[in-house]
mmCIF file as Biopython writes it, N, C-alpha, C and O atoms, coordinates in Angstrom:
data_model
#
loop_
_atom_site.group_PDB
_atom_site.id
_atom_site.type_symbol
_atom_site.label_atom_id
_atom_site.label_alt_id
_atom_site.label_comp_id
_atom_site.label_asym_id
_atom_site.label_entity_id
_atom_site.label_seq_id
_atom_site.pdbx_PDB_ins_code
_atom_site.Cartn_x
_atom_site.Cartn_y
_atom_site.Cartn_z
_atom_site.occupancy
_atom_site.B_iso_or_equiv
_atom_site.auth_seq_id
_atom_site.auth_asym_id
_atom_site.pdbx_PDB_model_num
ATOM 1   N N  . MET A ? 1  ? -205.740 -181.787 -7.728 1.0 0.0 1  A 1 
ATOM 2   C CA . MET A ? 1  ? -206.522 -181.603 -6.532 1.0 0.0 1  A 1 
ATOM 3   C C  . MET A ? 1  ? -206.958 -182.942 -5.948 1.0 0.0 1  A 1 
ATOM 4   O O  . MET A ? 1  ? -208.056 -183.040 -5.400 1.0 0.0 1  A 1 
ATOM 5   N N  . GLN A ? 2  ? -206.150 -183.942 -6.050 1.0 0.0 2  A 1 
ATOM 6   C CA . GLN A ? 2  ? -206.462 -185.253 -5.518 1.0 0.0 2  A 1 
ATOM 7   C C  . GLN A ? 2  ? -206.493 -185.249 -3.993 1.0 0.0 2  A 1 
ATOM 8   O O  . GLN A ? 2  ? -207.065 -186.154 -3.385 1.0 0.0 2  A 1 
ATOM 9   N N  . ALA A ? 3  ? -205.882 -184.233 -3.365 1.0 0.0 3  A 1 
ATOM 10  C CA . ALA A ? 3  ? -205.840 -184.196 -1.907 1.0 0.0 3  A 1 
ATOM 11  C C  . ALA A ? 3  ? -207.230 -184.022 -1.305 1.0 0.0 3  A 1 
ATOM 12  O O  . ALA A ? 3  ? -207.451 -184.412 -0.159 1.0 0.0 3  A 1 
ATOM 13  N N  . PHE A ? 4  ? -208.173 -183.444 -2.053 1.0 0.0 4  A 1 
ATOM 14  C CA . PHE A ? 4  ? -209.506 -183.203 -1.535 1.0 0.0 4  A 1 
ATOM 15  C C  . PHE A ? 4  ? -210.488 -184.303 -1.903 1.0 0.0 4  A 1 
ATOM 16  O O  . PHE A ? 4  ? -211.665 -184.225 -1.550 1.0 0.0 4  A 1 
ATOM 17  N N  . ALA A ? 5  ? -210.024 -185.319 -2.603 1.0 0.0 5  A 1 
ATOM 18  C CA . ALA A ? 5  ? -210.905 -186.428 -2.977 1.0 0.0 5  A 1 
ATOM 19  C C  . ALA A ? 5  ? -210.833 -187.506 -1.903 1.0 0.0 5  A 1 
ATOM 20  O O  . ALA A ? 5  ? -209.796 -187.696 -1.268 1.0 0.0 5  A 1 
ATOM 21  N N  . GLY A ? 6  ? -211.919 -188.192 -1.711 1.0 0.0 6  A 1 
ATOM 22  C CA . GLY A ? 6  ? -211.934 -189.308 -0.776 1.0 0.0 6  A 1 
ATOM 23  C C  . GLY A ? 6  ? -212.448 -188.925 0.589  1.0 0.0 6  A 1 
ATOM 24  O O  . GLY A ? 6  ? -212.817 -187.774 0.821  1.0 0.0 6  A 1 
ATOM 25  N N  . PRO A ? 7  ? -212.474 -189.883 1.490  1.0 0.0 7  A 1 
ATOM 26  C CA . PRO A ? 7  ? -213.075 -189.657 2.809  1.0 0.0 7  A 1 
ATOM 27  C C  . PRO A ? 7  ? -212.217 -188.815 3.759  1.0 0.0 7  A 1 
ATOM 28  O O  . PRO A ? 7  ? -212.719 -188.378 4.795  1.0 0.0 7  A 1 
ATOM 29  N N  . GLY A ? 8  ? -210.960 -188.578 3.443  1.0 0.0 8  A 1 
ATOM 30  C CA . GLY A ? 8  ? -210.088 -187.838 4.360  1.0 0.0 8  A 1 
ATOM 31  C C  . GLY A ? 8  ? -210.048 -186.348 4.120  1.0 0.0 8  A 1 
ATOM 32  O O  . GLY A ? 8  ? -209.239 -185.657 4.739  1.0 0.0 8  A 1 
ATOM 33  N N  . TRP A ? 9  ? -210.903 -185.814 3.228  1.0 0.0 9  A 1 
ATOM 34  C CA . TRP A ? 9  ? -210.808 -184.382 2.909  1.0 0.0 9  A 1 
ATOM 35  C C  . TRP A ? 9  ? -211.104 -183.464 4.099  1.0 0.0 9  A 1 
ATOM 36  O O  . TRP A ? 9  ? -210.535 -182.374 4.138  1.0 0.0 9  A 1 
ATOM 37  N N  . PRO A ? 10 ? -211.946 -183.819 5.067  1.0 0.0 10 A 1 
ATOM 38  C CA . PRO A ? 10 ? -212.119 -182.899 6.212  1.0 0.0 10 A 1 
ATOM 39  C C  . PRO A ? 10 ? -210.823 -182.718 7.009  1.0 0.0 10 A 1 
ATOM 40  O O  . PRO A ? 10 ? -210.569 -181.640 7.545  1.0 0.0 10 A 1 
ATOM 41  N N  . PHE A ? 11 ? -210.014 -183.762 7.086  1.0 0.0 11 A 1 
ATOM 42  C CA . PHE A ? 11 ? -208.750 -183.660 7.809  1.0 0.0 11 A 1 
ATOM 43  C C  . PHE A ? 11 ? -207.755 -182.781 7.067  1.0 0.0 11 A 1 
ATOM 44  O O  . PHE A ? 11 ? -206.968 -182.063 7.683  1.0 0.0 11 A 1 
ATOM 45  N N  . VAL A ? 12 ? -207.795 -182.841 5.739  1.0 0.0 12 A 1 
ATOM 46  C CA . VAL A ? 12 ? -206.922 -181.982 4.928  1.0 0.0 12 A 1 
ATOM 47  C C  . VAL A ? 12 ? -207.318 -180.523 5.133  1.0 0.0 12 A 1 
ATOM 48  O O  . VAL A ? 12 ? -206.450 -179.667 5.302  1.0 0.0 12 A 1 
ATOM 49  N N  . MET A ? 13 ? -208.610 -180.232 5.122  1.0 0.0 13 A 1 
ATOM 50  C CA . MET A ? 13 ? -209.084 -178.864 5.330  1.0 0.0 13 A 1 
ATOM 51  C C  . MET A ? 13 ? -208.740 -178.384 6.739  1.0 0.0 13 A 1 
ATOM 52  O O  . MET A ? 13 ? -208.332 -177.235 6.916  1.0 0.0 13 A 1 
ATOM 53  N N  . LEU A ? 14 ? -208.896 -179.233 7.726  1.0 0.0 14 A 1 
ATOM 54  C CA . LEU A ? 14 ? -208.559 -178.865 9.099  1.0 0.0 14 A 1 
ATOM 55  C C  . LEU A ? 14 ? -207.072 -178.538 9.223  1.0 0.0 14 A 1 
ATOM 56  O O  . LEU A ? 14 ? -206.699 -177.579 9.897  1.0 0.0 14 A 1 
ATOM 57  N N  . ARG A ? 15 ? -206.229 -179.333 8.574  1.0 0.0 15 A 1 
ATOM 58  C CA . ARG A ? 15 ? -204.788 -179.069 8.608  1.0 0.0 15 A 1 
ATOM 59  C C  . ARG A ? 15 ? -204.460 -177.748 7.924  1.0 0.0 15 A 1 
ATOM 60  O O  . ARG A ? 15 ? -203.616 -177.000 8.416  1.0 0.0 15 A 1 
ATOM 61  N N  . LEU A ? 16 ? -205.114 -177.438 6.789  1.0 0.0 16 A 1 
ATOM 62  C CA . LEU A ? 16 ? -204.889 -176.165 6.102  1.0 0.0 16 A 1 
ATOM 63  C C  . LEU A ? 16 ? -205.298 -174.990 6.978  1.0 0.0 16 A 1 
ATOM 64  O O  . LEU A ? 16 ? -204.609 -173.970 7.016  1.0 0.0 16 A 1 
ATOM 65  N N  . ILE A ? 17 ? -206.410 -175.128 7.677  1.0 0.0 17 A 1 
ATOM 66  C CA . ILE A ? 17 ? -206.872 -174.056 8.559  1.0 0.0 17 A 1 
ATOM 67  C C  . ILE A ? 17 ? -205.903 -173.874 9.718  1.0 0.0 17 A 1 
ATOM 68  O O  . ILE A ? 17 ? -205.590 -172.742 10.086 1.0 0.0 17 A 1 
ATOM 69  N N  . GLN A ? 18 ? -205.424 -174.972 10.299 1.0 0.0 18 A 1 
ATOM 70  C CA . GLN A ? 18 ? -204.485 -174.881 11.413 1.0 0.0 18 A 1 
ATOM 71  C C  . GLN A ? 18 ? -203.172 -174.243 10.982 1.0 0.0 18 A 1 
ATOM 72  O O  . GLN A ? 18 ? -202.588 -173.469 11.741 1.0 0.0 18 A 1 
ATOM 73  N N  . GLN A ? 19 ? -202.699 -174.552 9.786  1.0 0.0 19 A 1 
ATOM 74  C CA . GLN A ? 19 ? -201.437 -174.005 9.302  1.0 0.0 19 A 1 
ATOM 75  C C  . GLN A ? 19 ? -201.556 -172.526 8.957  1.0 0.0 19 A 1 
ATOM 76  O O  . GLN A ? 19 ? -200.560 -171.803 8.990  1.0 0.0 19 A 1 
ATOM 77  N N  . ASN A ? 20 ? -202.745 -172.072 8.630  1.0 0.0 20 A 1 
ATOM 78  C CA . ASN A ? 20 ? -202.934 -170.691 8.185  1.0 0.0 20 A 1 
ATOM 79  C C  . ASN A ? 20 ? -203.800 -169.886 9.141  1.0 0.0 20 A 1 
ATOM 80  O O  . ASN A ? 20 ? -204.444 -168.925 8.721  1.0 0.0 20 A 1 
ATOM 81  N N  . ARG A ? 21 ? -203.832 -170.253 10.410 1.0 0.0 21 A 1 
ATOM 82  C CA . ARG A ? 21 ? -204.750 -169.592 11.337 1.0 0.0 21 A 1 
ATOM 83  C C  . ARG A ? 21 ? -204.404 -168.128 11.575 1.0 0.0 21 A 1 
ATOM 84  O O  . ARG A ? 21 ? -205.315 -167.329 11.793 1.0 0.0 21 A 1 
ATOM 85  N N  . LEU A ? 22 ? -203.128 -167.738 11.544 1.0 0.0 22 A 1 
ATOM 86  C CA . LEU A ? 22 ? -202.774 -166.335 11.729 1.0 0.0 22 A 1 
ATOM 87  C C  . LEU A ? 22 ? -203.295 -165.496 10.565 1.0 0.0 22 A 1 
ATOM 88  O O  . LEU A ? 22 ? -203.879 -164.432 10.772 1.0 0.0 22 A 1 
ATOM 89  N N  . GLY A ? 23 ? -203.085 -165.970 9.364  1.0 0.0 23 A 1 
ATOM 90  C CA . GLY A ? 23 ? -203.597 -165.248 8.193  1.0 0.0 23 A 1 
ATOM 91  C C  . GLY A ? 23 ? -205.113 -165.166 8.190  1.0 0.0 23 A 1 
ATOM 92  O O  . GLY A ? 23 ? -205.684 -164.129 7.853  1.0 0.0 23 A 1 
ATOM 93  N N  . LEU A ? 24 ? -205.763 -166.258 8.566  1.0 0.0 24 A 1 
ATOM 94  C CA . LEU A ? 24 ? -207.230 -166.257 8.632  1.0 0.0 24 A 1 
ATOM 95  C C  . LEU A ? 24 ? -207.730 -165.312 9.726  1.0 0.0 24 A 1 
ATOM 96  O O  . LEU A ? 24 ? -208.760 -164.659 9.559  1.0 0.0 24 A 1 
ATOM 97  N N  . ALA A ? 25 ? -207.009 -165.238 10.835 1.0 0.0 25 A 1 
ATOM 98  C CA . ALA A ? 25 ? -207.396 -164.321 11.916 1.0 0.0 25 A 1 
ATOM 99  C C  . ALA A ? 25 ? -207.267 -162.870 11.463 1.0 0.0 25 A 1 
ATOM 100 O O  . ALA A ? 25 ? -208.127 -162.045 11.771 1.0 0.0 25 A 1 
ATOM 101 N N  . ILE A ? 26 ? -206.198 -162.555 10.733 1.0 0.0 26 A 1 
ATOM 102 C CA . ILE A ? 26 ? -206.006 -161.198 10.228 1.0 0.0 26 A 1 
ATOM 103 C C  . ILE A ? 26 ? -207.115 -160.831 9.254  1.0 0.0 26 A 1 
ATOM 104 O O  . ILE A ? 26 ? -207.666 -159.732 9.326  1.0 0.0 26 A 1 
ATOM 105 N N  . VAL A ? 27 ? -207.443 -161.731 8.353  1.0 0.0 27 A 1 
ATOM 106 C CA . VAL A ? 27 ? -208.532 -161.479 7.401  1.0 0.0 27 A 1 
ATOM 107 C C  . VAL A ? 27 ? -209.851 -161.305 8.149  1.0 0.0 27 A 1 
ATOM 108 O O  . VAL A ? 27 ? -210.644 -160.429 7.801  1.0 0.0 27 A 1 
ATOM 109 N N  . GLY A ? 28 ? -210.096 -162.118 9.163  1.0 0.0 28 A 1 
ATOM 110 C CA . GLY A ? 28 ? -211.318 -161.992 9.955  1.0 0.0 28 A 1 
ATOM 111 C C  . GLY A ? 28 ? -211.416 -160.648 10.658 1.0 0.0 28 A 1 
ATOM 112 O O  . GLY A ? 28 ? -212.487 -160.042 10.697 1.0 0.0 28 A 1 
ATOM 113 N N  . VAL A ? 29 ? -210.298 -160.176 11.216 1.0 0.0 29 A 1 
ATOM 114 C CA . VAL A ? 29 ? -210.292 -158.871 11.888 1.0 0.0 29 A 1 
ATOM 115 C C  . VAL A ? 29 ? -210.550 -157.755 10.884 1.0 0.0 29 A 1 
ATOM 116 O O  . VAL A ? 29 ? -211.289 -156.818 11.182 1.0 0.0 29 A 1 
ATOM 117 N N  . LEU A ? 30 ? -209.956 -157.841 9.706  1.0 0.0 30 A 1 
ATOM 118 C CA . LEU A ? 30 ? -210.177 -156.816 8.679  1.0 0.0 30 A 1 
ATOM 119 C C  . LEU A ? 30 ? -211.630 -156.786 8.217  1.0 0.0 30 A 1 
ATOM 120 O O  . LEU A ? 30 ? -212.200 -155.709 8.039  1.0 0.0 30 A 1 
ATOM 121 N N  . VAL A ? 31 ? -212.225 -157.943 8.026  1.0 0.0 31 A 1 
ATOM 122 C CA . VAL A ? 31 ? -213.634 -158.006 7.617  1.0 0.0 31 A 1 
ATOM 123 C C  . VAL A ? 31 ? -214.527 -157.444 8.717  1.0 0.0 31 A 1 
ATOM 124 O O  . VAL A ? 31 ? -215.455 -156.688 8.433  1.0 0.0 31 A 1 
ATOM 125 N N  . ALA A ? 32 ? -214.260 -157.802 9.954  1.0 0.0 32 A 1 
ATOM 126 C CA . ALA A ? 32 ? -215.059 -157.287 11.069 1.0 0.0 32 A 1 
ATOM 127 C C  . ALA A ? 32 ? -214.920 -155.776 11.196 1.0 0.0 32 A 1 
ATOM 128 O O  . ALA A ? 32 ? -215.909 -155.086 11.440 1.0 0.0 32 A 1 
ATOM 129 N N  . ALA A ? 33 ? -213.708 -155.252 11.035 1.0 0.0 33 A 1 
ATOM 130 C CA . ALA A ? 33 ? -213.499 -153.803 11.104 1.0 0.0 33 A 1 
ATOM 131 C C  . ALA A ? 33 ? -214.247 -153.096 9.982  1.0 0.0 33 A 1 
ATOM 132 O O  . ALA A ? 33 ? -214.839 -152.039 10.202 1.0 0.0 33 A 1 
ATOM 133 N N  . PHE A ? 34 ? -214.226 -153.662 8.794  1.0 0.0 34 A 1 
ATOM 134 C CA . PHE A ? 34 ? -214.953 -153.053 7.676  1.0 0.0 34 A 1 
ATOM 135 C C  . PHE A ? 34 ? -216.443 -153.001 7.964  1.0 0.0 34 A 1 
ATOM 136 O O  . PHE A ? 34 ? -217.082 -151.973 7.738  1.0 0.0 34 A 1 
ATOM 137 N N  . VAL A ? 35 ? -216.996 -154.079 8.454  1.0 0.0 35 A 1 
ATOM 138 C CA . VAL A ? 35 ? -218.440 -154.145 8.711  1.0 0.0 35 A 1 
ATOM 139 C C  . VAL A ? 35 ? -218.822 -153.194 9.844  1.0 0.0 35 A 1 
ATOM 140 O O  . VAL A ? 35 ? -219.845 -152.515 9.753  1.0 0.0 35 A 1 
ATOM 141 N N  . LEU A ? 36 ? -218.024 -153.133 10.903 1.0 0.0 36 A 1 
ATOM 142 C CA . LEU A ? 36 ? -218.378 -152.323 12.061 1.0 0.0 36 A 1 
ATOM 143 C C  . LEU A ? 36 ? -218.101 -150.835 11.892 1.0 0.0 36 A 1 
ATOM 144 O O  . LEU A ? 36 ? -218.796 -150.014 12.490 1.0 0.0 36 A 1 
ATOM 145 N N  . LEU A ? 37 ? -217.100 -150.466 11.091 1.0 0.0 37 A 1 
ATOM 146 C CA . LEU A ? 37 ? -216.673 -149.070 11.001 1.0 0.0 37 A 1 
ATOM 147 C C  . LEU A ? 37 ? -217.137 -148.338 9.758  1.0 0.0 37 A 1 
ATOM 148 O O  . LEU A ? 37 ? -216.849 -147.149 9.619  1.0 0.0 37 A 1 
ATOM 149 N N  . ARG A ? 38 ? -217.828 -148.980 8.864  1.0 0.0 38 A 1 
ATOM 150 C CA . ARG A ? 38 ? -218.233 -148.291 7.641  1.0 0.0 38 A 1 
ATOM 151 C C  . ARG A ? 38 ? -219.378 -147.326 7.904  1.0 0.0 38 A 1 
ATOM 152 O O  . ARG A ? 38 ? -220.148 -147.496 8.850  1.0 0.0 38 A 1 
ATOM 153 N N  . SER A ? 39 ? -219.477 -146.330 7.069  1.0 0.0 39 A 1 
ATOM 154 C CA . SER A ? 39 ? -220.538 -145.328 7.198  1.0 0.0 39 A 1 
ATOM 155 C C  . SER A ? 39 ? -221.844 -145.901 6.680  1.0 0.0 39 A 1 
ATOM 156 O O  . SER A ? 39 ? -221.855 -146.632 5.690  1.0 0.0 39 A 1 
ATOM 157 N N  . PRO A ? 40 ? -222.944 -145.574 7.344  1.0 0.0 40 A 1 
ATOM 158 C CA . PRO A ? 40 ? -224.234 -146.056 6.847  1.0 0.0 40 A 1 
ATOM 159 C C  . PRO A ? 40 ? -224.643 -145.315 5.586  1.0 0.0 40 A 1 
ATOM 160 O O  . PRO A ? 40 ? -224.088 -144.262 5.270  1.0 0.0 40 A 1 
ATOM 161 N N  . ALA A ? 41 ? -225.595 -145.853 4.882  1.0 0.0 41 A 1 
ATOM 162 C CA . ALA A ? 41 ? -226.096 -145.214 3.671  1.0 0.0 41 A 1 
ATOM 163 C C  . ALA A ? 41 ? -226.807 -143.916 4.036  1.0 0.0 41 A 1 
ATOM 164 O O  . ALA A ? 41 ? -227.272 -143.741 5.162  1.0 0.0 41 A 1 
ATOM 165 N N  . THR A ? 42 ? -226.880 -143.025 3.080  1.0 0.0 42 A 1 
ATOM 166 C CA . THR A ? 42 ? -227.518 -141.737 3.329  1.0 0.0 42 A 1 
ATOM 167 C C  . THR A ? 42 ? -229.024 -141.882 3.493  1.0 0.0 42 A 1 
ATOM 168 O O  . THR A ? 42 ? -229.648 -142.776 2.921  1.0 0.0 42 A 1 
ATOM 169 N N  . ARG A ? 43 ? -229.588 -140.986 4.282  1.0 0.0 43 A 1 
ATOM 170 C CA . ARG A ? 43 ? -231.036 -140.964 4.467  1.0 0.0 43 A 1 
ATOM 171 C C  . ARG A ? 43 ? -231.676 -139.914 3.578  1.0 0.0 43 A 1 
ATOM 172 O O  . ARG A ? 43 ? -232.898 -139.765 3.579  1.0 0.0 43 A 1 
ATOM 173 N N  . VAL A ? 44 ? -230.869 -139.183 2.818  1.0 0.0 44 A 1 
ATOM 174 C CA . VAL A ? 44 ? -231.370 -138.103 1.972  1.0 0.0 44 A 1 
ATOM 175 C C  . VAL A ? 44 ? -231.554 -138.643 0.558  1.0 0.0 44 A 1 
ATOM 176 O O  . VAL A ? 44 ? -230.624 -139.199 -0.026 1.0 0.0 44 A 1 
ATOM 177 N N  . ALA A ? 45 ? -232.765 -138.476 0.010  1.0 0.0 45 A 1 
ATOM 178 C CA . ALA A ? 45 ? -233.079 -139.043 -1.302 1.0 0.0 45 A 1 
ATOM 179 C C  . ALA A ? 45 ? -232.784 -138.089 -2.449 1.0 0.0 45 A 1 
ATOM 180 O O  . ALA A ? 45 ? -232.541 -138.537 -3.569 1.0 0.0 45 A 1 
ATOM 181 N N  . SER A ? 46 ? -232.801 -136.775 -2.197 1.0 0.0 46 A 1 
ATOM 182 C CA . SER A ? 46 ? -232.608 -135.822 -3.299 1.0 0.0 46 A 1 
ATOM 183 C C  . SER A ? 46 ? -231.955 -134.549 -2.776 1.0 0.0 46 A 1 
ATOM 184 O O  . SER A ? 46 ? -231.864 -134.335 -1.567 1.0 0.0 46 A 1 
ATOM 185 N N  . MET A ? 47 ? -231.504 -133.713 -3.697 1.0 0.0 47 A 1 
ATOM 186 C CA . MET A ? 47 ? -230.906 -132.431 -3.330 1.0 0.0 47 A 1 
ATOM 187 C C  . MET A ? 47 ? -231.950 -131.507 -2.710 1.0 0.0 47 A 1 
ATOM 188 O O  . MET A ? 47 ? -231.623 -130.717 -1.825 1.0 0.0 47 A 1 
ATOM 189 N N  . GLN A ? 48 ? -233.188 -131.593 -3.157 1.0 0.0 48 A 1 
ATOM 190 C CA . GLN A ? 48 ? -234.245 -130.752 -2.597 1.0 0.0 48 A 1 
ATOM 191 C C  . GLN A ? 48 ? -234.481 -131.112 -1.119 1.0 0.0 48 A 1 
ATOM 192 O O  . GLN A ? 48 ? -234.677 -130.232 -0.280 1.0 0.0 48 A 1 
ATOM 193 N N  . GLU A ? 49 ? -234.460 -132.391 -0.823 1.0 0.0 49 A 1 
ATOM 194 C CA . GLU A ? 49 ? -234.627 -132.826 0.561  1.0 0.0 49 A 1 
ATOM 195 C C  . GLU A ? 49 ? -233.456 -132.364 1.421  1.0 0.0 49 A 1 
ATOM 196 O O  . GLU A ? 49 ? -233.653 -131.952 2.564  1.0 0.0 49 A 1 
ATOM 197 N N  . LEU A ? 50 ? -232.243 -132.429 0.884  1.0 0.0 50 A 1 
ATOM 198 C CA . LEU A ? 50 ? -231.068 -131.942 1.605  1.0 0.0 50 A 1 
ATOM 199 C C  . LEU A ? 50 ? -231.184 -130.449 1.861  1.0 0.0 50 A 1 
ATOM 200 O O  . LEU A ? 50 ? -230.911 -129.988 2.969  1.0 0.0 50 A 1 
ATOM 201 N N  . ASP A ? 51 ? -231.586 -129.692 0.851  1.0 0.0 51 A 1 
ATOM 202 C CA . ASP A ? 51 ? -231.739 -128.243 1.002  1.0 0.0 51 A 1 
ATOM 203 C C  . ASP A ? 51 ? -232.783 -127.920 2.074  1.0 0.0 51 A 1 
ATOM 204 O O  . ASP A ? 51 ? -232.586 -127.007 2.875  1.0 0.0 51 A 1 
ATOM 205 N N  . ALA A ? 52 ? -233.886 -128.661 2.090  1.0 0.0 52 A 1 
ATOM 206 C CA . ALA A ? 52 ? -234.924 -128.438 3.103  1.0 0.0 52 A 1 
ATOM 207 C C  . ALA A ? 52 ? -234.403 -128.770 4.499  1.0 0.0 52 A 1 
ATOM 208 O O  . ALA A ? 52 ? -234.720 -128.065 5.457  1.0 0.0 52 A 1 
ATOM 209 N N  . MET A ? 53 ? -233.616 -129.824 4.626  1.0 0.0 53 A 1 
ATOM 210 C CA . MET A ? 53 ? -233.065 -130.206 5.928  1.0 0.0 53 A 1 
ATOM 211 C C  . MET A ? 53 ? -232.071 -129.165 6.439  1.0 0.0 53 A 1 
ATOM 212 O O  . MET A ? 53 ? -232.026 -128.884 7.637  1.0 0.0 53 A 1 
ATOM 213 N N  . LEU A ? 54 ? -231.269 -128.589 5.527  1.0 0.0 54 A 1 
ATOM 214 C CA . LEU A ? 54 ? -230.240 -127.641 5.941  1.0 0.0 54 A 1 
ATOM 215 C C  . LEU A ? 54 ? -230.798 -126.246 6.212  1.0 0.0 54 A 1 
ATOM 216 O O  . LEU A ? 54 ? -230.151 -125.454 6.896  1.0 0.0 54 A 1 
ATOM 217 N N  . SER A ? 55 ? -231.962 -125.934 5.700  1.0 0.0 55 A 1 
ATOM 218 C CA . SER A ? 55 ? -232.491 -124.577 5.851  1.0 0.0 55 A 1 
ATOM 219 C C  . SER A ? 55 ? -233.609 -124.491 6.890  1.0 0.0 55 A 1 
ATOM 220 O O  . SER A ? 55 ? -234.409 -123.556 6.850  1.0 0.0 55 A 1 
ATOM 221 N N  . ASP A ? 56 ? -233.680 -125.433 7.807  1.0 0.0 56 A 1 
ATOM 222 C CA . ASP A ? 56 ? -234.745 -125.391 8.814  1.0 0.0 56 A 1 
ATOM 223 C C  . ASP A ? 56 ? -234.354 -124.606 10.063 1.0 0.0 56 A 1 
ATOM 224 O O  . ASP A ? 56 ? -235.147 -124.528 11.001 1.0 0.0 56 A 1 
ATOM 225 N N  . GLY A ? 57 ? -233.168 -124.029 10.102 1.0 0.0 57 A 1 
ATOM 226 C CA . GLY A ? 57 ? -232.764 -123.179 11.212 1.0 0.0 57 A 1 
ATOM 227 C C  . GLY A ? 57 ? -232.033 -123.892 12.332 1.0 0.0 57 A 1 
ATOM 228 O O  . GLY A ? 57 ? -231.579 -123.233 13.268 1.0 0.0 57 A 1 
ATOM 229 N N  . LYS A ? 58 ? -231.902 -125.190 12.280 1.0 0.0 58 A 1 
ATOM 230 C CA . LYS A ? 58 ? -231.191 -125.943 13.306 1.0 0.0 58 A 1 
ATOM 231 C C  . LYS A ? 58 ? -229.776 -126.252 12.814 1.0 0.0 58 A 1 
ATOM 232 O O  . LYS A ? 58 ? -229.576 -126.457 11.617 1.0 0.0 58 A 1 
ATOM 233 N N  . PRO A ? 59 ? -228.785 -126.288 13.722 1.0 0.0 59 A 1 
ATOM 234 C CA . PRO A ? 59 ? -227.423 -126.621 13.302 1.0 0.0 59 A 1 
ATOM 235 C C  . PRO A ? 59 ? -227.330 -128.067 12.812 1.0 0.0 59 A 1 
ATOM 236 O O  . PRO A ? 59 ? -227.999 -128.957 13.337 1.0 0.0 59 A 1 
ATOM 237 N N  . LYS A ? 60 ? -226.500 -128.281 11.812 1.0 0.0 60 A 1 
ATOM 238 C CA . LYS A ? 60 ? -226.321 -129.608 11.214 1.0 0.0 60 A 1 
ATOM 239 C C  . LYS A ? 60 ? -224.831 -129.908 11.059 1.0 0.0 60 A 1 
ATOM 240 O O  . LYS A ? 60 ? -224.006 -129.000 10.964 1.0 0.0 60 A 1 
ATOM 241 N N  . VAL A ? 61 ? -224.512 -131.178 11.035 1.0 0.0 61 A 1 
ATOM 242 C CA . VAL A ? 61 ? -223.175 -131.656 10.684 1.0 0.0 61 A 1 
ATOM 243 C C  . VAL A ? 61 ? -223.308 -132.393 9.372  1.0 0.0 61 A 1 
ATOM 244 O O  . VAL A ? 61 ? -224.082 -133.343 9.261  1.0 0.0 61 A 1 
ATOM 245 N N  . VAL A ? 62 ? -222.550 -131.955 8.374  1.0 0.0 62 A 1 
ATOM 246 C CA . VAL A ? 62 ? -222.616 -132.572 7.051  1.0 0.0 62 A 1 
ATOM 247 C C  . VAL A ? 62 ? -221.291 -133.295 6.806  1.0 0.0 62 A 1 
ATOM 248 O O  . VAL A ? 62 ? -220.220 -132.699 6.923  1.0 0.0 62 A 1 
ATOM 249 N N  . GLU A ? 63 ? -221.372 -134.575 6.467  1.0 0.0 63 A 1 
ATOM 250 C CA . GLU A ? 63 ? -220.174 -135.376 6.200  1.0 0.0 63 A 1 
ATOM 251 C C  . GLU A ? 63 ? -220.164 -135.752 4.726  1.0 0.0 63 A 1 
ATOM 252 O O  . GLU A ? 63 ? -221.134 -136.307 4.210  1.0 0.0 63 A 1 
ATOM 253 N N  . PHE A ? 64 ? -219.071 -135.449 4.060  1.0 0.0 64 A 1 
ATOM 254 C CA . PHE A ? 64 ? -218.922 -135.795 2.645  1.0 0.0 64 A 1 
ATOM 255 C C  . PHE A ? 64 ? -217.946 -136.959 2.533  1.0 0.0 64 A 1 
ATOM 256 O O  . PHE A ? 64 ? -216.934 -137.009 3.232  1.0 0.0 64 A 1 
ATOM 257 N N  . TYR A ? 65 ? -218.262 -137.881 1.653  1.0 0.0 65 A 1 
ATOM 258 C CA . TYR A ? 65 ? -217.398 -139.026 1.393  1.0 0.0 65 A 1 
ATOM 259 C C  . TYR A ? 65 ? -217.448 -139.343 -0.081 1.0 0.0 65 A 1 
ATOM 260 O O  . TYR A ? 65 ? -218.503 -139.264 -0.712 1.0 0.0 65 A 1 
ATOM 261 N N  . SER A ? 66 ? -216.302 -139.702 -0.628 1.0 0.0 66 A 1 
ATOM 262 C CA . SER A ? 66 ? -216.230 -140.082 -2.028 1.0 0.0 66 A 1 
ATOM 263 C C  . SER A ? 66 ? -215.260 -141.248 -2.190 1.0 0.0 66 A 1 
ATOM 264 O O  . SER A ? 66 ? -214.222 -141.290 -1.530 1.0 0.0 66 A 1 
ATOM 265 N N  . ASP A ? 67 ? -215.595 -142.193 -3.065 1.0 0.0 67 A 1 
ATOM 266 C CA . ASP A ? 67 ? -214.693 -143.300 -3.345 1.0 0.0 67 A 1 
ATOM 267 C C  . ASP A ? 67 ? -213.569 -142.911 -4.306 1.0 0.0 67 A 1 
ATOM 268 O O  . ASP A ? 67 ? -212.666 -143.710 -4.557 1.0 0.0 67 A 1 
ATOM 269 N N  . PHE A ? 68 ? -213.616 -141.721 -4.830 1.0 0.0 68 A 1 
ATOM 270 C CA . PHE A ? 68 ? -212.630 -141.322 -5.835 1.0 0.0 68 A 1 
ATOM 271 C C  . PHE A ? 68 ? -211.486 -140.578 -5.240 1.0 0.0 68 A 1 
ATOM 272 O O  . PHE A ? 68 ? -210.572 -140.174 -5.957 1.0 0.0 68 A 1 
#
């Protein structure tokens, strides 16, 4: 890793970024999509709270998600 030693290391990093800008752009888009499109955490703390919310007589939309 001698290329990163000495006063010229910022130029080496700049060259690496310039050579790999398409790959870095793709990774950036994927990270942004993950952050913007992910589901928020649940607001329901327990099954009893869920049961109370579902039995109040108003229509509800229930979304299930599993990592498995």
